[in-house]
All heavy atoms as TSV, in Angstrom:
chain	resi	resn	atom	element	x	y	z
A	1	MET	N	N	0.881	-1.190	0.021
A	1	MET	CA	C	0.081	-0.020	0.052
A	1	MET	C	C	0.897	1.251	-0.026
A	1	MET	O	O	1.811	1.292	0.702
A	1	MET	CB	C	-0.895	-0.046	1.270
A	1	MET	CG	C	-1.883	1.125	1.383
A	1	MET	SD	S	-3.175	1.240	0.135
A	1	MET	CE	C	-4.078	-0.227	0.515
A	2	LEU	N	N	0.483	2.199	-0.768
A	2	LEU	CA	C	1.240	3.456	-0.853
A	2	LEU	C	C	1.069	4.306	0.474
A	2	LEU	O	O	-0.130	4.167	0.984
A	2	LEU	CB	C	0.775	4.325	-1.981
A	2	LEU	CG	C	1.255	3.863	-3.388
A	2	LEU	CD1	C	0.630	4.754	-4.397
A	2	LEU	CD2	C	2.810	3.940	-3.489
A	3	ASP	N	N	2.041	4.910	0.873
A	3	ASP	CA	C	1.852	5.673	2.109
A	3	ASP	C	C	1.721	7.194	1.613
A	3	ASP	O	O	2.455	8.095	1.949
A	3	ASP	CB	C	3.154	5.552	2.956
A	3	ASP	CG	C	3.046	6.287	4.341
A	3	ASP	OD1	O	1.761	6.601	4.746
A	3	ASP	OD2	O	4.047	6.792	4.852
A	4	ALA	N	N	0.580	7.373	0.802
A	4	ALA	CA	C	0.311	8.756	0.277
A	4	ALA	C	C	-0.372	9.522	1.390
A	4	ALA	O	O	-1.220	8.847	2.168
A	4	ALA	CB	C	-0.543	8.647	-0.965
A	5	GLN	N	N	-0.093	10.833	1.374
A	5	GLN	CA	C	-0.726	11.802	2.182
A	5	GLN	C	C	-1.039	12.938	1.443
A	5	GLN	O	O	-0.476	13.237	0.414
A	5	GLN	CB	C	0.178	12.117	3.412
A	5	GLN	CG	C	0.613	10.922	4.196
A	5	GLN	CD	C	1.664	11.268	5.248
A	5	GLN	OE1	O	1.806	12.388	5.736
A	5	GLN	NE2	N	2.362	10.326	5.732
A	6	PRO	N	N	-1.977	13.887	1.885
A	6	PRO	CA	C	-2.273	15.036	1.157
A	6	PRO	C	C	-1.145	15.835	0.811
A	6	PRO	O	O	-0.246	16.049	1.702
A	6	PRO	CB	C	-3.235	15.833	2.118
A	6	PRO	CG	C	-3.867	14.638	2.866
A	6	PRO	CD	C	-2.789	13.676	3.053
A	7	GLY	N	N	-0.946	16.225	-0.394
A	7	GLY	CA	C	0.259	17.016	-0.800
A	7	GLY	C	C	1.354	16.136	-1.340
A	7	GLY	O	O	2.439	16.624	-1.759
A	8	SER	N	N	1.257	14.777	-1.212
A	8	SER	CA	C	2.263	13.877	-1.643
A	8	SER	C	C	2.555	14.019	-3.168
A	8	SER	O	O	1.694	14.260	-3.905
A	8	SER	CB	C	1.974	12.377	-1.328
A	8	SER	OG	O	1.961	12.119	0.027
A	9	ILE	N	N	3.846	13.954	-3.415
A	9	ILE	CA	C	4.191	13.863	-4.802
A	9	ILE	C	C	4.768	12.485	-5.208
A	9	ILE	O	O	5.637	12.120	-4.607
A	9	ILE	CB	C	5.407	14.877	-5.199
A	9	ILE	CG1	C	4.831	16.393	-4.966
A	9	ILE	CG2	C	5.864	14.817	-6.537
A	9	ILE	CD1	C	5.799	17.408	-5.166
A	10	LEU	N	N	4.063	11.784	-6.117
A	10	LEU	CA	C	4.483	10.440	-6.460
A	10	LEU	C	C	5.457	10.427	-7.739
A	10	LEU	O	O	5.083	11.077	-8.711
A	10	LEU	CB	C	3.292	9.577	-6.803
A	10	LEU	CG	C	2.141	9.571	-5.690
A	10	LEU	CD1	C	1.020	8.710	-6.295
A	10	LEU	CD2	C	2.819	8.891	-4.462
A	11	VAL	N	N	6.536	9.836	-7.574
A	11	VAL	CA	C	7.514	9.726	-8.644
A	11	VAL	C	C	7.530	8.259	-8.998
A	11	VAL	O	O	7.776	7.453	-8.225
A	11	VAL	CB	C	8.918	10.097	-8.178
A	11	VAL	CG1	C	9.948	9.960	-9.332
A	11	VAL	CG2	C	8.975	11.464	-7.733
A	12	LEU	N	N	7.160	8.008	-10.261
A	12	LEU	CA	C	7.081	6.627	-10.884
A	12	LEU	C	C	7.999	6.488	-12.035
A	12	LEU	O	O	8.049	7.355	-12.857
A	12	LEU	CB	C	5.557	6.436	-11.289
A	12	LEU	CG	C	4.561	6.657	-10.124
A	12	LEU	CD1	C	3.149	6.597	-10.777
A	12	LEU	CD2	C	4.652	5.573	-9.039
A	13	HIS	N	N	8.662	5.402	-11.984
A	13	HIS	CA	C	9.618	5.102	-13.246
A	13	HIS	C	C	8.903	3.907	-13.947
A	13	HIS	O	O	8.249	3.080	-13.441
A	13	HIS	CB	C	10.963	4.678	-12.668
A	13	HIS	CG	C	11.581	5.710	-11.847
A	13	HIS	ND1	N	12.235	6.796	-12.434
A	13	HIS	CD2	C	11.549	6.041	-10.516
A	13	HIS	CE1	C	12.752	7.605	-11.547
A	13	HIS	NE2	N	12.275	7.164	-10.388
A	14	ASP	N	N	9.225	3.835	-15.225
A	14	ASP	CA	C	8.616	2.831	-16.123
A	14	ASP	C	C	9.205	1.481	-16.014
A	14	ASP	O	O	8.754	0.427	-16.589
A	14	ASP	CB	C	8.549	3.322	-17.470
A	14	ASP	CG	C	9.910	3.392	-18.159
A	14	ASP	OD1	O	10.851	3.003	-17.656
A	14	ASP	OD2	O	9.929	3.880	-19.434
A	15	GLY	N	N	10.324	1.362	-15.329
A	15	GLY	CA	C	10.980	0.082	-15.051
A	15	GLY	C	C	11.659	-0.551	-16.371
A	15	GLY	O	O	12.037	-1.706	-16.248
A	16	ASN	N	N	12.063	0.229	-17.272
A	16	ASN	CA	C	12.821	-0.461	-18.342
A	16	ASN	C	C	14.354	-0.377	-18.169
A	16	ASN	O	O	14.980	-0.910	-18.966
A	16	ASN	CB	C	12.423	0.304	-19.701
A	16	ASN	CG	C	13.228	1.612	-19.894
A	16	ASN	OD1	O	13.729	2.283	-18.931
A	16	ASN	ND2	N	13.325	2.056	-21.164
A	17	ARG	N	N	14.753	0.091	-16.994
A	17	ARG	CA	C	16.149	-0.042	-16.625
A	17	ARG	C	C	17.072	0.542	-17.687
A	17	ARG	O	O	18.169	0.069	-17.971
A	17	ARG	CB	C	16.544	-1.586	-16.280
A	17	ARG	CG	C	15.725	-2.157	-15.247
A	17	ARG	CD	C	16.031	-3.637	-15.050
A	17	ARG	NE	N	15.608	-4.429	-16.315
A	17	ARG	CZ	C	14.408	-4.809	-16.797
A	17	ARG	NH1	N	13.392	-4.391	-16.048
A	17	ARG	NH2	N	14.231	-5.374	-17.846
A	18	GLY	N	N	16.617	1.559	-18.449
A	18	GLY	CA	C	17.379	2.292	-19.367
A	18	GLY	C	C	17.565	1.638	-20.705
A	18	GLY	O	O	18.358	2.073	-21.545
A	19	ILE	N	N	16.737	0.578	-20.906
A	19	ILE	CA	C	16.859	-0.092	-22.196
A	19	ILE	C	C	16.227	0.627	-23.162
A	19	ILE	O	O	15.021	1.286	-22.987
A	19	ILE	CB	C	16.108	-1.444	-22.177
A	19	ILE	CG1	C	16.896	-2.359	-21.141
A	19	ILE	CG2	C	15.986	-2.148	-23.606
A	19	ILE	CD1	C	16.099	-3.710	-20.829
A	20	ILE	N	N	16.779	1.030	-24.377
A	20	ILE	CA	C	16.306	1.684	-25.479
A	20	ILE	C	C	15.690	0.741	-26.360
A	20	ILE	O	O	16.351	-0.164	-26.909
A	20	ILE	CB	C	17.343	2.586	-26.210
A	20	ILE	CG1	C	17.925	3.653	-25.211
A	20	ILE	CG2	C	16.716	3.298	-27.435
A	20	ILE	CD1	C	19.084	4.407	-25.808
A	21	CYS	N	N	14.384	0.811	-26.681
A	21	CYS	CA	C	13.674	-0.134	-27.368
A	21	CYS	C	C	13.733	-0.012	-28.933
A	21	CYS	O	O	12.756	0.347	-29.602
A	21	CYS	CB	C	12.138	-0.185	-26.826
A	21	CYS	SG	S	12.078	-0.671	-25.281
A	22	THR	N	N	14.823	-0.184	-29.383
A	22	THR	CA	C	15.102	-0.135	-30.906
A	22	THR	C	C	15.912	-1.397	-31.282
A	22	THR	O	O	16.355	-2.280	-30.487
A	22	THR	CB	C	15.882	1.150	-31.274
A	22	THR	OG1	O	17.051	1.179	-30.678
A	22	THR	CG2	C	15.033	2.420	-30.974
A	23	GLY	N	N	16.339	-1.512	-32.448
A	23	GLY	CA	C	17.051	-2.668	-33.089
A	23	GLY	C	C	17.874	-3.500	-32.118
A	23	GLY	O	O	18.561	-3.167	-31.230
A	24	GLY	N	N	17.512	-4.910	-32.269
A	24	GLY	CA	C	18.267	-5.830	-31.356
A	24	GLY	C	C	17.667	-6.037	-30.038
A	24	GLY	O	O	18.163	-6.959	-29.343
A	25	ILE	N	N	16.609	-5.302	-29.597
A	25	ILE	CA	C	16.030	-5.587	-28.334
A	25	ILE	C	C	14.857	-6.380	-28.440
A	25	ILE	O	O	14.008	-6.125	-29.417
A	25	ILE	CB	C	15.603	-4.223	-27.653
A	25	ILE	CG1	C	16.937	-3.379	-27.486
A	25	ILE	CG2	C	14.946	-4.395	-26.319
A	25	ILE	CD1	C	17.984	-3.814	-26.646
A	26	THR	N	N	14.552	-7.393	-27.667
A	26	THR	CA	C	13.461	-8.225	-27.923
A	26	THR	C	C	12.209	-7.583	-27.356
A	26	THR	O	O	12.274	-6.593	-26.403
A	26	THR	CB	C	13.676	-9.527	-27.149
A	26	THR	OG1	O	13.728	-9.362	-25.738
A	26	THR	CG2	C	14.884	-10.317	-27.625
A	27	ALA	N	N	11.076	-7.950	-27.835
A	27	ALA	CA	C	9.849	-7.425	-27.351
A	27	ALA	C	C	9.577	-7.584	-25.888
A	27	ALA	O	O	9.087	-6.766	-25.321
A	27	ALA	CB	C	8.610	-8.071	-28.110
A	28	SER	N	N	10.089	-8.808	-25.348
A	28	SER	CA	C	9.840	-8.955	-23.974
A	28	SER	C	C	10.696	-8.044	-23.056
A	28	SER	O	O	10.261	-7.675	-22.106
A	28	SER	CB	C	10.255	-10.437	-23.543
A	28	SER	OG	O	11.580	-10.663	-23.797
A	29	GLN	N	N	11.830	-7.521	-23.640
A	29	GLN	CA	C	12.597	-6.610	-22.820
A	29	GLN	C	C	11.956	-5.201	-22.885
A	29	GLN	O	O	12.208	-4.426	-21.923
A	29	GLN	CB	C	14.051	-6.485	-23.406
A	29	GLN	CG	C	14.857	-7.767	-23.232
A	29	GLN	CD	C	16.184	-7.610	-24.002
A	29	GLN	OE1	O	16.274	-7.514	-25.120
A	29	GLN	NE2	N	17.211	-7.659	-23.253
A	30	CYS	N	N	11.086	-4.868	-23.716
A	30	CYS	CA	C	10.383	-3.609	-23.790
A	30	CYS	C	C	8.981	-3.741	-23.362
A	30	CYS	O	O	8.330	-2.662	-23.499
A	30	CYS	CB	C	10.534	-2.999	-25.357
A	30	CYS	SG	S	12.221	-2.690	-25.690
A	31	ASP	N	N	8.527	-4.898	-22.984
A	31	ASP	CA	C	7.116	-5.004	-22.485
A	31	ASP	C	C	6.886	-4.302	-21.135
A	31	ASP	O	O	7.515	-4.742	-20.164
A	31	ASP	CB	C	6.808	-6.458	-22.399
A	31	ASP	CG	C	5.324	-6.739	-21.955
A	31	ASP	OD1	O	4.473	-5.765	-21.958
A	31	ASP	OD2	O	5.000	-7.930	-21.659
A	32	ARG	N	N	6.124	-3.208	-21.160
A	32	ARG	CA	C	5.871	-2.582	-19.846
A	32	ARG	C	C	4.418	-2.770	-19.431
A	32	ARG	O	O	3.936	-1.960	-18.636
A	32	ARG	CB	C	6.095	-1.010	-20.137
A	32	ARG	CG	C	7.653	-0.844	-20.358
A	32	ARG	CD	C	7.969	0.679	-20.346
A	32	ARG	NE	N	9.373	0.829	-20.618
A	32	ARG	CZ	C	9.827	1.098	-21.725
A	32	ARG	NH1	N	9.074	1.211	-22.827
A	32	ARG	NH2	N	11.097	1.284	-21.908
A	33	SER	N	N	3.769	-3.825	-19.761
A	33	SER	CA	C	2.426	-4.074	-19.532
A	33	SER	C	C	2.269	-4.223	-18.045
A	33	SER	O	O	1.119	-3.810	-17.447
A	33	SER	CB	C	1.848	-5.238	-20.259
A	33	SER	OG	O	2.677	-6.408	-19.910
A	34	GLN	N	N	3.208	-4.818	-17.273
A	34	GLN	CA	C	3.104	-4.926	-15.790
A	34	GLN	C	C	3.094	-3.606	-15.130
A	34	GLN	O	O	2.358	-3.350	-14.187
A	34	GLN	CB	C	4.208	-5.902	-15.342
A	34	GLN	CG	C	3.949	-7.353	-15.735
A	34	GLN	CD	C	4.968	-8.212	-15.035
A	34	GLN	OE1	O	5.930	-7.857	-14.537
A	34	GLN	NE2	N	4.511	-9.528	-14.937
A	35	GLU	N	N	4.071	-2.759	-15.575
A	35	GLU	CA	C	4.130	-1.302	-14.999
A	35	GLU	C	C	2.841	-0.572	-15.304
A	35	GLU	O	O	2.344	0.120	-14.343
A	35	GLU	CB	C	5.362	-0.627	-15.618
A	35	GLU	CG	C	6.625	-1.121	-15.073
A	35	GLU	CD	C	7.272	-2.215	-15.915
A	35	GLU	OE1	O	6.568	-2.811	-16.740
A	35	GLU	OE2	O	8.430	-2.555	-15.645
A	36	VAL	N	N	2.332	-0.710	-16.504
A	36	VAL	CA	C	1.016	-0.014	-16.780
A	36	VAL	C	C	-0.126	-0.495	-15.965
A	36	VAL	O	O	-0.804	0.285	-15.480
A	36	VAL	CB	C	0.649	-0.077	-18.391
A	36	VAL	CG1	C	-0.635	0.424	-18.667
A	36	VAL	CG2	C	1.808	0.603	-19.162
A	37	GLY	N	N	-0.134	-1.743	-15.851
A	37	GLY	CA	C	-1.241	-2.505	-14.972
A	37	GLY	C	C	-1.066	-2.041	-13.563
A	37	GLY	O	O	-2.085	-1.708	-12.885
A	38	ALA	N	N	0.168	-1.967	-13.039
A	38	ALA	CA	C	0.320	-1.636	-11.653
A	38	ALA	C	C	-0.066	-0.147	-11.489
A	38	ALA	O	O	-0.708	0.328	-10.431
A	38	ALA	CB	C	1.931	-1.823	-11.260
A	39	LEU	N	N	0.255	0.694	-12.429
A	39	LEU	CA	C	-0.013	2.193	-12.319
A	39	LEU	C	C	-1.626	2.305	-12.250
A	39	LEU	O	O	-2.089	3.108	-11.493
A	39	LEU	CB	C	0.495	2.968	-13.536
A	39	LEU	CG	C	0.142	4.459	-13.464
A	39	LEU	CD1	C	0.698	5.091	-12.253
A	39	LEU	CD2	C	0.861	5.042	-14.714
A	40	ALA	N	N	-2.252	1.656	-12.992
A	40	ALA	CA	C	-3.775	1.645	-13.125
A	40	ALA	C	C	-4.314	1.312	-11.679
A	40	ALA	O	O	-5.171	1.969	-11.228
A	40	ALA	CB	C	-4.295	0.700	-14.177
A	41	LEU	N	N	-3.723	0.217	-11.152
A	41	LEU	CA	C	-4.140	-0.063	-9.745
A	41	LEU	C	C	-3.878	0.923	-8.645
A	41	LEU	O	O	-4.640	1.268	-7.834
A	41	LEU	CB	C	-3.604	-1.365	-9.390
A	41	LEU	CG	C	-3.974	-2.679	-10.220
A	41	LEU	CD1	C	-3.141	-3.916	-9.758
A	41	LEU	CD2	C	-5.438	-2.885	-9.938
A	42	ILE	N	N	-2.657	1.502	-8.782
A	42	ILE	CA	C	-2.340	2.711	-7.882
A	42	ILE	C	C	-3.275	3.780	-7.983
A	42	ILE	O	O	-3.809	4.343	-6.974
A	42	ILE	CB	C	-0.762	3.051	-8.062
A	42	ILE	CG1	C	0.068	1.918	-7.749
A	42	ILE	CG2	C	-0.522	4.349	-7.265
A	42	ILE	CD1	C	1.475	2.119	-8.212
A	43	VAL	N	N	-3.496	4.241	-9.225
A	43	VAL	CA	C	-4.355	5.391	-9.413
A	43	VAL	C	C	-5.831	5.053	-8.959
A	43	VAL	O	O	-6.437	5.931	-8.263
A	43	VAL	CB	C	-4.376	5.833	-10.895
A	43	VAL	CG1	C	-5.479	6.820	-11.178
A	43	VAL	CG2	C	-3.037	6.410	-11.337
A	44	GLU	N	N	-6.298	3.855	-9.241
A	44	GLU	CA	C	-7.685	3.473	-8.862
A	44	GLU	C	C	-7.801	3.489	-7.318
A	44	GLU	O	O	-8.714	4.003	-6.809
A	44	GLU	CB	C	-7.889	2.064	-9.435
A	44	GLU	CG	C	-9.380	1.535	-9.063
A	44	GLU	CD	C	-9.521	0.048	-9.654
A	44	GLU	OE1	O	-9.069	-0.027	-10.807
A	44	GLU	OE2	O	-10.028	-0.696	-8.827
A	45	ASN	N	N	-6.779	2.848	-6.744
A	45	ASN	CA	C	-6.796	2.739	-5.170
A	45	ASN	C	C	-6.784	4.131	-4.631
A	45	ASN	O	O	-7.561	4.426	-3.714
A	45	ASN	CB	C	-5.613	1.869	-4.685
A	45	ASN	CG	C	-5.557	1.823	-3.227
A	45	ASN	OD1	O	-5.054	2.658	-2.589
A	45	ASN	ND2	N	-6.050	0.640	-2.740
A	46	LEU	N	N	-5.878	5.002	-5.052
A	46	LEU	CA	C	-5.803	6.380	-4.477
A	46	LEU	C	C	-7.111	7.133	-4.709
A	46	LEU	O	O	-7.636	7.885	-3.876
A	46	LEU	CB	C	-4.653	7.116	-4.941
A	46	LEU	CG	C	-3.233	6.572	-4.633
A	46	LEU	CD1	C	-2.135	7.250	-5.264
A	46	LEU	CD2	C	-3.138	6.801	-3.054
A	47	ARG	N	N	-7.640	7.091	-5.885
A	47	ARG	CA	C	-8.904	7.795	-6.128
A	47	ARG	C	C	-10.069	7.221	-5.248
A	47	ARG	O	O	-10.819	8.031	-4.795
A	47	ARG	CB	C	-9.379	7.701	-7.641
A	47	ARG	CG	C	-8.508	8.516	-8.519
A	47	ARG	CD	C	-9.092	8.565	-9.900
A	47	ARG	NE	N	-8.448	9.549	-10.719
A	47	ARG	CZ	C	-8.131	9.541	-11.969
A	47	ARG	NH1	N	-8.491	8.461	-12.666
A	47	ARG	NH2	N	-7.510	10.487	-12.571
A	48	ARG	N	N	-10.072	5.968	-5.047
A	48	ARG	CA	C	-11.175	5.366	-4.082
A	48	ARG	C	C	-10.952	5.877	-2.683
A	48	ARG	O	O	-11.831	6.077	-1.921
A	48	ARG	CB	C	-10.910	3.816	-4.020
A	48	ARG	CG	C	-12.076	3.107	-4.714
A	48	ARG	CD	C	-12.117	1.619	-4.370
A	48	ARG	NE	N	-10.989	0.990	-4.084
A	48	ARG	CZ	C	-10.248	0.251	-4.871
A	48	ARG	NH1	N	-10.627	0.012	-6.139
A	48	ARG	NH2	N	-9.084	-0.394	-4.447
A	49	ARG	N	N	-9.619	6.200	-2.357
A	49	ARG	CA	C	-9.376	6.795	-1.001
A	49	ARG	C	C	-9.658	8.299	-0.933
A	49	ARG	O	O	-9.399	8.935	0.137
A	49	ARG	CB	C	-7.889	6.447	-0.618
A	49	ARG	CG	C	-7.830	4.890	-0.378
A	49	ARG	CD	C	-6.251	4.614	-0.213
A	49	ARG	NE	N	-5.554	5.341	0.636
A	49	ARG	CZ	C	-4.155	5.335	0.771
A	49	ARG	NH1	N	-3.577	4.500	-0.095
A	49	ARG	NH2	N	-3.552	6.118	1.642
A	50	GLY	N	N	-10.127	8.806	-2.034
A	50	GLY	CA	C	-10.458	10.251	-2.048
A	50	GLY	C	C	-9.371	11.184	-2.597
A	50	GLY	O	O	-9.575	12.424	-2.630
A	51	TYR	N	N	-8.345	10.689	-3.165
A	51	TYR	CA	C	-7.242	11.463	-3.657
A	51	TYR	C	C	-7.525	11.821	-5.022
A	51	TYR	O	O	-8.269	11.108	-5.735
A	51	TYR	CB	C	-5.920	10.765	-3.674
A	51	TYR	CG	C	-5.270	10.674	-2.254
A	51	TYR	CD1	C	-5.568	9.539	-1.455
A	51	TYR	CD2	C	-4.554	11.680	-1.710
A	51	TYR	CE1	C	-4.992	9.379	-0.163
A	51	TYR	CE2	C	-4.003	11.560	-0.485
A	51	TYR	CZ	C	-4.274	10.465	0.396
A	51	TYR	OH	O	-3.759	10.302	1.576
A	52	ARG	N	N	-6.915	13.085	-5.480
A	52	ARG	CA	C	-7.168	13.470	-6.878
A	52	ARG	C	C	-5.780	13.889	-7.391
A	52	ARG	O	O	-4.822	14.146	-6.495
A	52	ARG	CB	C	-8.084	14.540	-7.076
A	52	ARG	CG	C	-7.727	15.918	-6.294
A	52	ARG	CD	C	-8.940	16.868	-6.300
A	52	ARG	NE	N	-8.571	18.062	-5.602
A	52	ARG	CZ	C	-8.020	19.117	-6.164
A	52	ARG	NH1	N	-7.696	19.208	-7.467
A	52	ARG	NH2	N	-7.604	20.101	-5.467
A	53	PHE	N	N	-5.566	13.829	-8.649
A	53	PHE	CA	C	-4.384	14.072	-9.201
A	53	PHE	C	C	-4.287	15.504	-9.922
A	53	PHE	O	O	-5.240	15.894	-10.650
A	53	PHE	CB	C	-3.995	12.917	-10.287
A	53	PHE	CG	C	-3.785	11.559	-9.618
A	53	PHE	CD1	C	-4.903	10.840	-9.328
A	53	PHE	CD2	C	-2.528	11.233	-9.215
A	53	PHE	CE1	C	-4.741	9.581	-8.722
A	53	PHE	CE2	C	-2.325	9.992	-8.694
A	53	PHE	CZ	C	-3.502	9.102	-8.376
A	54	VAL	N	N	-3.111	16.203	-9.579
A	54	VAL	CA	C	-3.049	17.487	-10.161
A	54	VAL	C	C	-1.581	17.656	-10.634
A	54	VAL	O	O	-0.704	16.914	-10.263
A	54	VAL	CB	C	-3.356	18.563	-9.068
A	54	VAL	CG1	C	-4.876	18.545	-8.632
A	54	VAL	CG2	C	-2.410	18.580	-7.909
A	55	THR	N	N	-1.449	18.716	-11.400
A	55	THR	CA	C	0.013	18.993	-11.815
A	55	THR	C	C	0.711	19.605	-10.699
A	55	THR	O	O	0.129	20.172	-9.751
A	55	THR	CB	C	0.007	19.891	-13.005
A	55	THR	OG1	O	-0.517	21.164	-12.648
A	55	THR	CG2	C	-0.721	19.287	-14.278
A	56	VAL	N	N	2.123	19.649	-10.742
A	56	VAL	CA	C	2.887	20.296	-9.734
A	56	VAL	C	C	2.546	21.798	-9.531
A	56	VAL	O	O	2.273	22.281	-8.480
A	56	VAL	CB	C	4.407	20.142	-9.938
A	56	VAL	CG1	C	5.241	21.050	-8.920
A	56	VAL	CG2	C	4.768	18.649	-9.748
A	57	PRO	N	N	2.383	22.652	-10.721
A	57	PRO	CA	C	1.914	23.966	-10.511
A	57	PRO	C	C	0.573	24.017	-9.810
A	57	PRO	O	O	0.402	25.008	-8.998
A	57	PRO	CB	C	1.889	24.468	-11.984
A	57	PRO	CG	C	2.896	23.708	-12.730
A	57	PRO	CD	C	2.724	22.239	-12.117
A	58	GLU	N	N	-0.270	23.182	-10.111
A	58	GLU	CA	C	-1.701	23.303	-9.527
A	58	GLU	C	C	-1.552	22.971	-7.976
A	58	GLU	O	O	-2.167	23.647	-7.082
A	58	GLU	CB	C	-2.633	22.231	-10.029
A	58	GLU	CG	C	-3.144	22.564	-11.452
A	58	GLU	CD	C	-3.956	21.440	-12.050
A	58	GLU	OE1	O	-3.563	20.304	-12.022
A	58	GLU	OE2	O	-4.882	21.787	-12.605
A	59	LEU	N	N	-0.595	22.084	-7.688
A	59	LEU	CA	C	-0.386	21.697	-6.270
A	59	LEU	C	C	0.204	22.847	-5.543
A	59	LEU	O	O	-0.146	23.220	-4.411
A	59	LEU	CB	C	0.592	20.447	-6.028
A	59	LEU	CG	C	1.035	20.068	-4.714
A	59	LEU	CD1	C	-0.271	19.572	-3.957
A	59	LEU	CD2	C	2.028	18.916	-4.844
A	60	ILE	N	N	1.219	23.577	-6.078
A	60	ILE	CA	C	1.755	24.820	-5.516
A	60	ILE	C	C	0.813	25.850	-5.274
A	60	ILE	O	O	0.713	26.591	-4.264
A	60	ILE	CB	C	2.988	25.187	-6.328
A	60	ILE	CG1	C	4.069	24.041	-6.277
A	60	ILE	CG2	C	3.543	26.554	-5.766
A	60	ILE	CD1	C	5.210	24.373	-7.243
A	61	GLN	N	N	-0.075	26.067	-6.252
A	61	GLN	CA	C	-1.024	27.102	-6.274
A	61	GLN	C	C	-2.012	26.839	-5.106
A	61	GLN	O	O	-2.422	27.837	-4.334
A	61	GLN	CB	C	-1.881	27.263	-7.482
A	61	GLN	CG	C	-2.822	28.425	-7.597
A	61	GLN	CD	C	-3.510	28.421	-8.934
A	61	GLN	OE1	O	-3.311	27.683	-9.858
A	61	GLN	NE2	N	-4.386	29.404	-9.044
A	62	GLU	N	N	-2.414	25.620	-4.889
A	62	GLU	CA	C	-3.401	25.271	-3.871
A	62	GLU	C	C	-2.805	25.361	-2.488
A	62	GLU	O	O	-3.502	25.597	-1.511
A	62	GLU	CB	C	-3.861	23.686	-4.069
A	62	GLU	CG	C	-4.743	23.568	-5.210
A	62	GLU	CD	C	-5.229	22.201	-5.425
A	62	GLU	OE1	O	-4.904	21.385	-4.448
A	62	GLU	OE2	O	-5.839	21.854	-6.469
A	63	ASP	N	N	-1.514	25.286	-2.376
A	63	ASP	CA	C	-0.874	25.244	-1.110
A	63	ASP	C	C	-0.594	26.788	-0.631
A	63	ASP	O	O	-0.369	26.976	0.536
A	63	ASP	CB	C	0.505	24.642	-1.210
A	63	ASP	CG	C	1.065	24.182	0.095
A	63	ASP	OD1	O	0.164	23.878	0.995
A	63	ASP	OD2	O	2.315	24.110	0.323
A	64	SER	N	N	-0.701	27.628	-1.507
A	64	SER	CA	C	-0.441	29.010	-1.116
A	64	SER	C	C	-1.705	29.771	-0.462
A	64	SER	O	O	-2.833	29.338	-0.654
A	64	SER	CB	C	-0.208	29.959	-2.318
A	64	SER	OG	O	0.439	29.410	-3.404
């Protein structure tokens, strides 16, 4: 479970470990379907808990 709190900034990485998905790289090395699926679950869970997503400028504006 994420330890999100009001005003939290979530930093998410796509998990490709720096692999550039061009010539010579297999499809399985560039498959990010698990990361995409996990992100969908994270967003869904946080929204259910009442969180909403805003840009950093919106977050700063709301905090003033």
